[in-house]
C-alpha angles and dihedrals in degrees: 000000000000090000091051092050091051091050091048090050090050090052091052092046090054092047092048091049090055091051091046091054091048089051093053094046088050092049089052090052089051093051099041100033116018096043097047090044090054092048092047093051091046091052090051091051090052088055090242121154104242130175120266113291093256093047090047094052090047091051091050087049091054092050091052094048093048094045094248094133120160107217089212088071090074087227095166092048091056091046088058092046090049092048091051091049090048092053092045091049092052092049092049091047094051091051094045094045092051092051093048091050090050092048092050091050091049092047091053091049093049092052091060116102110241096219089051092050091052092050089056090063131214121325144144091302100034135055134171126216123185095214145351100233109342115104105218095194096046094034095225142095111283113187091191088072089068087059088056090053091049091051091055092047092049088054092052092045091054093047115097089231104034119220148221128268119197114202116197093037123106122225089259092053097258112148107241099169132213101261094107090050091048090058091060095055129088087227104039100201143076093287092050092049094050092046091052091049093049093047089053091049091048093049098043107030107018138284090243088069097060094085087059090060122086116189122198130173124215134187114227122169087348091302130112120244124188116218114198114191112197123200119205115271124246089222140031111281120215128189119205114225122174088352090303122113110229131194114216131195136178116256115179108311096340145058126242137175122244128225119245096269093044090049092050093050093045094049092048092050098039099050094037088065091045091058 
């Protein structure tokens, strides 16, 4: 636990350091760019005969560096404005950068040919499931199968790169289809299937994770296959089984739960990189 707290403290120190640097850069921009620009525009409005804009800014820069600061320039006010703009710019950049990375990853995944993906077989980024809730061997609805699906999705969420789950495909790559699952739904079609899947994710893993799921349907050998593209989560994802929260990760072509110490180490390492 102590090691985990130290790692968490280190993450926050690094994050605060980045924001501190952004604030100082913004303050510098306020002093050396915003304040001189304000003075230059004011002098033009007073019909004064100032230097060229570049010469004026350079002269203001010289005054600041030599300590000859006119308090009427509101220099500290512009430093504060610049610092705020610097922090806001960093925040917007982080949000935009994350979304662009997610979009690029989704674009790459969508460009992959599904039959080719199936031929590659299961691996760290790909898993097959024959059905969502229909037990093929017992020929009945088996809600525990949804738990198996949730376990796989939790593993992909906790992965730094996400993954893809194909429902309607057997472990050996045989196309099983979704027709049996459709018959168990109130709305026996693609929309009903997607709604059932999203409801299960919301109830078991968290509603905030639903936007990280992209559901597509394909037709292979006249049978439906559901392609679930999972983006990595912004937080650790736990799945409760037998009243016990469990933390799942992908290992090779499967998913396993970690013990407490393993989970603490993994969380500290995984979300340290994400930040």
